[in-house]
VOBA-1610 file (N, C-alpha, C; in pm, whole numbers, padded with zeros to 5 digits, always signed):
BEGIN
Met-03156-03444-03116Met-03289-03493-03153Met-03393-03384-03131Ile-03483-03370-03226Ile-03589-03270-03215Ile-03695-03319-03118Ser-03731-03232-03024Ser-03838-03263-02930Ser-03944-03154-02939Leu-04064-03188-02895Leu-04172-03092-02899Leu-04140-02970-02813Lys-04082-02993-02696Lys-04047-02882-02608Lys-03944-02790-02672Ala-03848-02849-02743Ala-03745-02768-02807Ala-03803-02684-02920Val-03898-02740-02994Val-03962-02664-03102Val-04038-02546-03044Val-04113-02570-02937Val-04188-02461-02872Val-04092-02354-02823Glu-03980-02395-02767Glu-03880-02300-02718Glu-03824-02217-02833Ala-03801-02278-02947Ala-03750-02207-03065Ala-03851-02102-03112Leu-03979-02137-03107Leu-04083-02041-03147Leu-04085-01921-03054Leu-04076-01946-02925Leu-04076-01837-02828Leu-03956-01747-02846Phe-03840-01806-02873Phe-03717-01730-02890Phe-03724-01641-03014Ser-03792-01688-03119Ser-03793-01617-03247Ser-03909-01519-03261Ala-04013-01537-03183Ala-04133-01455-03199Ala-04109-01310-03156Pro-04151-01212-03236Pro-04134-01071-03199Pro-04244-01020-03106Arg-04339-01107-03075Arg-04453-01068-02991Arg-04500-01189-02912Pro-04586-01168-02813Pro-04638-01282-02737Pro-04713-01381-02826Leu-04702-01510-02795Leu-04770-01616-02869Leu-04874-01682-02780Ser-04995-01695-02830Ser-05098-01766-02756Ser-05080-01916-02777Thr-05141-01996-02692Thr-05131-02142-02708Thr-05192-02185-02841Lys-05297-02117-02884Lys-05360-02151-03012Lys-05265-02124-03128Glu-05192-02013-03122Glu-05096-01981-03228Glu-04982-02081-03231Val-04932-02119-03113Val-04824-02218-03108Val-04870-02348-03171Leu-04990-02392-03139Leu-05043-02516-03194Leu-05057-02508-03345Gln-05105-02395-03396Gln-05122-02377-03540Gln-04988-02382-03612Val-04887-02317-03554Val-04754-02315-03616Val-04693-02455-03616Leu-04710-02527-03507Leu-04654-02663-03498Leu-04712-02753-03607Lys-04841-02747-03624Lys-04905-02835-03723Lys-04877-02788-03866Ala-04869-02656-03886Ala-04839-02605-04019Ala-04696-02640-04059Gly-04603-02631-03964Gly-04464-02662-03994Gly-04441-02806-04030Ala-04520-02896-03971Ala-04504-03039-04000Ala-04530-03070-04146Glu-04609-02988-04213Glu-04641-03013-04353Glu-04522-02985-04445Tyr-04423-02912-04397Tyr-04309-02875-04480Tyr-04186-02960-04455Leu-04197-03058-04370Leu-04085-03146-04342Leu-04054-03232-04463Glu-03927-03233-04503Glu-03886-03312-04617Glu-03866-03458-04580Glu-03832-03483-04454Glu-03811-03620-04409Glu-03931-03666-04329Glu-03919-03784-04274Glu-04027-03837-04192Glu-04052-03746-04072Asn-04175-03726-04038Asn-04211-03637-03929Asn-04150-03686-03798Pro-04059-03606-03736Pro-03996-03649-03611Pro-04089-03629-03491Leu-04202-03568-03515Leu-04296-03542-03406Leu-04434-03596-03442Pro-04449-03727-03446Pro-04579-03785-03484Pro-04690-03749-03387Glu-04654-03711-03263Glu-04757-03678-03164Glu-04832-03551-03199Leu-04783-03474-03299Leu-04852-03351-03337Leu-04993-03378-03390Asp-05015-03498-03440Asp-05148-03530-03495Asp-05255-03530-03387Gln-05215-03554-03264Gln-05312-03565-03155Gln-05302-03453-03051Ile-05201-03370-03060Ile-05177-03271-02955Ile-05287-03165-02952Gln-05319-03119-02832Gln-05422-03017-02812Gln-05364-02902-02730Glu-05442-02793-02720Glu-05396-02674-02649Glu-05355-02700-02504Pro-05430-02781-02427Pro-05386-02805-02289Pro-05245-02861-02278Glu-05206-02944-02376Glu-05070-03000-02374Glu-04967-02891-02404Ile-05002-02800-02494Ile-04913-02688-02524Ile-04896-02600-02400Arg-05006-02575-02332Arg-05001-02494-02210Arg-04912-02561-02105Ala-04921-02693-02093Ala-04838-02765-01997Ala-04690-02751-02031Ile-04657-02755-02160Ile-04518-02739-02203Ile-04468-02599-02169Leu-04552-02499-02195Leu-04514-02361-02166Leu-04493-02339-02016Ala-04584-02393-01936Ala-04570-02379-01791Ala-04444-02450-01741Gly-04413-02565-01803Gly-04292-02637-01765Gly-04166-02560-01799Leu-04165-02495-01916Leu-04050-02414-01954Leu-04033-02296-01859Ala-04145-02232-01821Ala-04138-02118-01729Ala-04078-02160-01597Gln-04119-02274-01546Gln-04066-02324-01419Gln-03920-02361-01433Glu-03884-02421-01546Glu-03745-02462-01568Glu-03651-02342-01569Tyr-03691-02233-01637Tyr-03606-02114-01643Tyr-03587-02054-01504Thr-03693-02057-01423Thr-03685-02003-01287Thr-03591-02086-01201Glu-03606-02217-01209Glu-03523-02306-01128Glu-03376-02298-01167Leu-03349-02273-01293Leu-03211-02264-01340Leu-03149-02127-01311Gly-03232-02030-01268Gly-03181-01897-01237Gly-03134-01821-01359Arg-03201-01841-01472Arg-03161-01773-01595Arg-03194-01624-01587Ala-03126-01547-01671Ala-03148-01402-01673Ala-03276-01365-01746Phe-03340-01463-01807Phe-03467-01438-01875Phe-03574-01527-01814Gln-03699-01496-01846Gln-03811-01569-01793Gln-03918-01583-01900Leu-04008-01677-01880Leu-04121-01694-01970Leu-04246-01651-01894Val-04312-01549-01944Val-04428-01495-01875Val-04551-01502-01964Glu-04666-01521-01902Glu-04792-01520-01975Glu-04855-01382-01961Gln-04879-01317-02073Gln-04941-01186-02074Gln-05082-01198-02130Val-05148-01085-02140Val-05285-01086-02190Val-05290-01137-02334Ala-05184-01115-02413Ala-05183-01156-02553Ala-05116-01291-02576Gly-05058-01351-02472Gly-04993-01480-02489Gly-04865-01491-02408Trp-04779-01585-02447Trp-04655-01613-02375Trp-04537-01548-02447Gln-04440-01499-02367Gln-04323-01433-02427Gln-04201-01446-02335Leu-04085-01463-02398Leu-03959-01462-02325Leu-03919-01317-02299Thr-03884-01286-02175Thr-03842-01151-02139Thr-03722-01159-02046Ser-03645-01050-02040Ser-03538-01043-01941Ser-03603-01019-01805Arg-03537-01062-01700Arg-03592-01045-01566Arg-03578-00898-01522Pro-03673-00851-01440Pro-03673-00710-01400Pro-03544-00663-01335Glu-03475-00751-01261Glu-03354-00707-01191Glu-03240-00671-01286Tyr-03255-00704-01414Tyr-03150-00672-01511Tyr-03187-00552-01598Gln-03300-00486-01567Gln-03349-00380-01654Gln-03253-00262-01664Val-03176-00232-01558Val-03086-00117-01564Val-02980-00136-01672Trp-02937-00260-01695Trp-02839-00287-01801Trp-02907-00300-01938Val-03020-00366-01941Val-03092-00381-02068Val-03128-00244-02125Arg-03162-00152-02035Arg-03203-00019-02081Arg-03090+00054-02152Gln-02965+00018-02123Gln-02853+00084-02189Gln-02845+00052-02338Leu-02918-00050-02381Leu-02923-00082-02524Leu-03007+00019-02601Phe-03081+00105-02527Phe-03168+00203-02590Phe-03137+00343-02538Pro-03014+00392-02561Pro-02975+00522-02504Pro-03054+00639-02560Glu-03117+00622-02676Glu-03190+00733-02736Glu-03323+00760-02667Leu-03366+00668-02580Leu-03493+00686-02511Leu-03471+00758-02379Arg-03542+00867-02361Arg-03528+00945-02238Arg-03615+00885-02128Pro-03561+00874-02007Pro-03644+00828-01895Pro-03757+00928-01868Thr-03878+00884-01875Thr-03993+00968-01847Thr-04087+00895-01754Arg-04161+00971-01677Arg-04255+00912-01584Arg-04391+00979-01598Leu-04493+00905-01563Leu-04625+00967-01554Leu-04626+01057-01431Ser-04681+01175-01447Ser-04696+01263-01332Ser-04799+01202-01237Ala-04799+01252-01113Ala-04895+01202-01015Ala-05040+01222-01062Pro-05077+01339-01118Pro-05214+01356-01168Pro-05247+01258-01281Ala-05150+01234-01370Ala-05174+01141-01480Ala-05192+00999-01429Leu-05110+00959-01331Leu-05121+00826-01274Leu-05255+00809-01201Glu-05297+00915-01131Glu-05425+00909-01062Glu-05540+00893-01161Thr-05534+00969-01271Thr-05637+00959-01374Thr-05638+00821-01436Leu-05520+00766-01464Leu-05510+00632-01522Leu-05567+00528-01426Ala-05537+00541-01297Ala-05587+00447-01198Ala-05739+00450-01191Ile-05797+00570-01196Ile-05943+00583-01192Ile-06006+00513-01312Ile-05948+00534-01430Ile-06001+00469-01550Ile-05987+00318-01538Ala-05872+00271-01491Ala-05846+00127-01482Ala-05946+00058-01390Tyr-05978+00120-01276Tyr-06064+00056-01178Tyr-06212+00076-01207Arg-06249+00186-01274Arg-06391+00216-01290Arg-06437+00211-01436Gln-06356+00157-01525Gln-06389+00156-01667Gln-06511+00068-01698Pro-06585+00104-01805Pro-06570+00227-01884Pro-06625+00346-01808Ile-06564+00461-01827Ile-06599+00578-01748Ile-06592+00701-01837Thr-06679+00800-01810Thr-06679+00924-01886Thr-06580+01022-01828Arg-06541+01119-01910Arg-06449+01222-01862Arg-06512+01303-01749Ala-06643+01328-01757Ala-06710+01406-01653Ala-06705+01333-01519Asp-06719+01200-01520Asp-06712+01124-01395Asp-06571+01124-01339Ile-06471+01119-01428Ile-06332+01128-01381Ile-06310+01263-01312Glu-06362+01368-01373Glu-06346+01501-01316Glu-06422+01515-01185Ala-06537+01448-01175Ala-06613+01452-01050Ala-06534+01385-00938Ile-06460+01279-00972Ile-06380+01208-00873Ile-06256+01288-00834Arg-06187+01342-00934Arg-06061+01414-00907Arg-06084+01556-00862Gly-06197+01617-00904Gly-06224+01754-00864Gly-06159+01858-00951Val-06096+01817-01061Val-06031+01910-01154Val-06054+01862-01296Ala-06029+01950-01392Ala-06041+01913-01533Ala-05931+01814-01572Val-05964+01720-01660Val-05866+01617-01696Val-05848+01605-01848Asp-05893+01706-01922Asp-05885+01697-02068Asp-05742+01668-02116Gly-05645+01746-02068Gly-05508+01726-02111Gly-05451+01593-02067Leu-05484+01550-01946Leu-05433+01424-01894Leu-05487+01306-01973Val-05616+01308-02002Val-05677+01199-02078Val-05615+01193-02218Gln-05591+01308-02278Gln-05532+01310-02412Gln-05392+01251-02410Lys-05314+01280-02308Lys-05178+01225-02298Lys-05183+01074-02280Leu-05280+01026-02203Leu-05295+00882-02185Leu-05338+00815-02315Leu-05422+00885-02391Leu-05461+00834-02523Leu-05340+00828-02615Asp-05260+00934-02616Asp-05141+00939-02702Asp-05040+00831-02664Ala-05032+00799-02534Ala-04938+00698-02487Ala-04987+00556-02514Gly-05112+00542-02559Gly-05166+00410-02588Gly-05210+00334-02465Leu-05221+00401-02352Leu-05263+00336-02229Leu-05415+00337-02212Val-05481+00428-02281Val-05626+00445-02271Val-05683+00458-02412Lys-05807+00414-02430Lys-05873+00426-02558Lys-06020+00464-02538Ile-06082+00514-02644Ile-06226+00542-02643Ile-06300+00413-02675Ser-06392+00375-02589Ser-06460+00246-02606Ser-06605+00261-02653Gly-06653+00383-02667Gly-06791+00402-02710Gly-06849+00527-02648Arg-06982+00531-02638Arg-07051+00645-02580Arg-07147+00597-02472Ala-07160+00675-02367Ala-07250+00640-02258Ala-07395+00662-02300Asp-07485+00577-02251Asp-07626+00587-02286Asp-07697+00682-02190Ile-07651+00807-02190Ile-07709+00912-02108Ile-07720+01038-02194Pro-07795+01138-02149Pro-07806+01261-02228Pro-07670+01319-02265Gly-07657+01356-02391Gly-07531+01410-02440Gly-07439+01305-02499Arg-07466+01177-02468Arg-07387+01066-02521Arg-07236+01092-02509Pro-07184+01116-02387Pro-07040+01142-02371Pro-06957+01019-02403Leu-06831+01043-02437Leu-06739+00934-02469Leu-06705+00854-02344Leu-06683+00725-02364Leu-06640+00637-02256Leu-06494+00600-02278Tyr-06418+00590-02169Tyr-06276+00558-02178Tyr-06247+00429-02101Glu-06154+00350-02154Glu-06109+00229-02086Glu-05963+00205-02120Thr-05900+00117-02045Thr-05758+00088-02069Thr-05741-00002-02191Thr-05620-00006-02242Thr-05588-00080-02364Thr-05510-00208-02333Gln-05488-00286-02435Gln-05403-00406-02420Gln-05260-00364-02387His-05216-00251-02440His-05081-00201-02408His-05069-00174-02258Phe-05174-00122-02198Phe-05176-00100-02053Phe-05157-00233-01980Met-05230-00337-02025Met-05221-00468-01961Met-05079-00524-01975Glu-05022-00511-02095Glu-04888-00565-02119Glu-04783-00488-02039His-04797-00357-02035His-04696-00275-01966His-04691-00306-01816Phe-04807-00325-01755Phe-04811-00351-01613Phe-04814-00501-01581Gly-04796-00585-01682Gly-04784-00728-01659Gly-04911-00794-01609Leu-05025-00753-01661Leu-05154-00805-01616Leu-05214-00898-01722Lys-05271-01008-01677Lys-05346-01095-01767Lys-05494-01058-01769Thr-05546-01016-01654Thr-05683-00970-01642Thr-05686-00851-01548Leu-05794-00774-01552Leu-05807-00659-01464Leu-05824-00701-01319Glu-05861-00827-01296Glu-05875-00876-01160Glu-05741-00882-01088Glu-05630-00875-01162Glu-05498-00877-01101Glu-05455-00740-01051Leu-05535-00636-01077Leu-05505-00506-01021Leu-05510-00514-00868Pro-05424-00442-00798Pro-05426-00446-00651Pro-05562-00405-00596Asn-05614-00485-00504Asn-05741-00454-00438Asn-05853-00427-00538Ala-05856-00502-00647Ala-05949-00474-00755Ala-06095-00479-00710Thr-06134-00584-00640Thr-06273-00597-00599Thr-06316-00485-00507Glu-06232-00453-00408Glu-06266-00349-00310Glu-06279-00213-00376Leu-06183-00177-00461Leu-06182-00043-00518Leu-06288-00025-00626Arg-06331-00133-00691Arg-06438-00121-00788Arg-06573-00099-00722Gln-06587-00145-00599Gln-06714-00131-00528Gln-06719-00008-00440Leu-06605+00060-00424Leu-06599+00177-00338Leu-06686+00288-00395Pro-06782+00343-00319Pro-06867+00453-00369Pro-06781+00576-00401Leu-06796+00627-00521Leu-06721+00745-00563Leu-06817+00849-00620Pro-06778+00976-00620Pro-06864+01079-00678Pro-06887+01056-00827Val-07004+01095-00875Val-07034+01092-01018Val-07074+01232-01060Phe-07061+01259-01188Phe-07087+01393-01239Phe-07234+01428-01228Lys-07261+01546-01171Lys-07396+01601-01166Lys-07389+01743-01220Pro-07457+01771-01329Pro-07445+01903-01392Pro-07475+02017-01297Glu-07564+01995-01200Glu-07603+02104-01111Glu-07505+02125-00998Glu-07406+02035-00985Glu-07310+02046-00876Glu-07168+02052-00930Ala-07087+02136-00872Ala-06945+02142-00909Ala-06867+02053-00815Ala-06778+01972-00869Ala-06697+01885-00784Ala-06601+01969-00702Gly-06595+01941-00572Gly-06511+02018-00482Gly-06397+01937-00427Pro-06325+01990-00328Pro-06209+01920-00269Pro-06244+01786-00211Ala-06366+01770-00156Ala-06402+01641-00097Ala-06406+01533-00201Ala-06456+01567-00320Ala-06459+01468-00428Ala-06319+01427-00467Ala-06230+01527-00476Ala-06092+01495-00514Ala-06026+01406-00410Glu-06051+01435-00281Glu-05990+01355-00176Glu-06040+01212-00180Thr-06170+01194-00206Thr-06224+01058-00215Thr-06168+00984-00334Gly-06163+01050-00448Gly-06114+00985-00568Gly-05967+00950-00561Ala-05889+01029-00487Ala-05745+01002-00477Ala-05716+00869-00409Leu-05814+00813-00337Leu-05794+00685-00272Leu-05761+00577-00373Val-05824+00583-00489Val-05797+00484-00593Val-05651+00488-00634Ala-05599+00608-00658Ala-05460+00621-00701Ala-05364+00582-00590Arg-05395+00619-00464Arg-05306+00584-00354Arg-05295+00434-00336Glu-05408+00365-00346Glu-05406+00219-00331Glu-05329+00155-00445Ala-05349+00206-00566Ala-05280+00148-00682Ala-05130+00174-00675Ala-05093+00297-00637Ala-04951+00333-00632Ala-04878+00260-00521Ala-04951+00210-00421Ala-04887+00140-00309Ala-04838+00003-00349Ala-04884-00049-00462Ala-04845-00183-00505Ala-04731-00174-00605Pro-04628-00259-00592Pro-04514-00253-00684Pro-04552-00286-00826Glu-04663-00358-00848Glu-04699-00397-00983Glu-04737-00278-01069Thr-04772-00164-01009Thr-04819-00050-01086Thr-04712+00057-01098Glu-04589+00017-01122Glu-04478+00110-01142Glu-04511+00204-01257Ala-04491+00334-01234Ala-04533+00433-01332Ala-04423+00475-01428Asn-04304+00420-01415Asn-04196+00457-01506Asn-04221+00393-01641Leu-04252+00476-01741Leu-04287+00424-01872Leu-04167+00409-01964Asn-04047+00427-01912Asn-03930+00405-01995Asn-03846+00290-01943Glu-03877+00237-01824Glu-03807+00120-01775Glu-03854-00002-01852Glu-03776-00107-01844Glu-03810-00228-01918Glu-03946-00279-01873Thr-04033-00305-01967Thr-04166-00354-01935Thr-04164-00506-01933Thr-04279-00565-01897Thr-04287-00711-01893Thr-04280-00771-02032Ser-04289-00689-02134Ser-04274-00742-02270Ser-04127-00756-02307Gly-04036-00718-02214Gly-03894-00734-02240Gly-03836-00624-02325Arg-03914-00517-02347Arg-03866-00408-02430Arg-03873-00279-02351Thr-03798-00177-02398Thr-03800-00047-02332Thr-03884+00047-02415Glu-03972+00120-02350Glu-04063+00206-02422Glu-04058+00346-02362Ala-04097+00446-02443Ala-04102+00582-02394Ala-04230+00646-02442Val-04283+00736-02364Val-04400+00812-02405Val-04373+00958-02376Glu-04459+01043-02427Glu-04445+01186-02405Glu-04446+01216-02255Asp-04356+01304-02212Asp-04346+01338-02070Asp-04463+01424-02030Pro-04550+01375-01941Pro-04667+01454-01899Pro-04644+01531-01772Ser-04517+01557-01737Ser-04486+01614-01605Ser-04537+01756-01590Arg-04574+01820-01703Arg-04622+01956-01692Arg-04762+01964-01637Asp-04835+01850-01633Asp-04974+01853-01586Asp-04979+01860-01434
//
């Protein structure tokens, strides 16, 4: 017998990307119009998003209680079935053509600064780190972890950088508030770019606190070729030369 929960489960299994509750609801109601027989799910006429969310949460709990090798997780873009992290070493063997690569420590530090202080200019990043970051920022842009979000309203109108949805999905975040120690590190006084002053070692030491705090949490794993929370294996250009 067809049940609403089973239909939702079929959608999750077939979807190539995360599904939001709104999308699930739209698909359910659109599909009912193509039924050749009597509608087996008359409750679709009255169902709302909160009920869809309850079904999704129930499925997630059910998979956990049953100890399945997959899980249902809510990401920034919606809900998706993924394999559990403890099975990633075997899942990764399905993609032998992808080379294991990691973000270098300087790249991870730069990414952490952008994540916690976004939107931020390149000059402010350099003031915090104490070194030039042109190459690092470009590699993060190429990897899809960072994007240009506009220009700062200051003389020279420098570019502003912020993290992307891919960053959120890769690190399994629904909001930036889920970053480790987010409130504390966003309020921590950090150096800012001053044209008349060159950033020195003290600035770099202060700015490194952001990266150290972020790296201390398991949620911010920097391996970009291990299985991500989207259930897929990804690779980016190796920035280890920086």
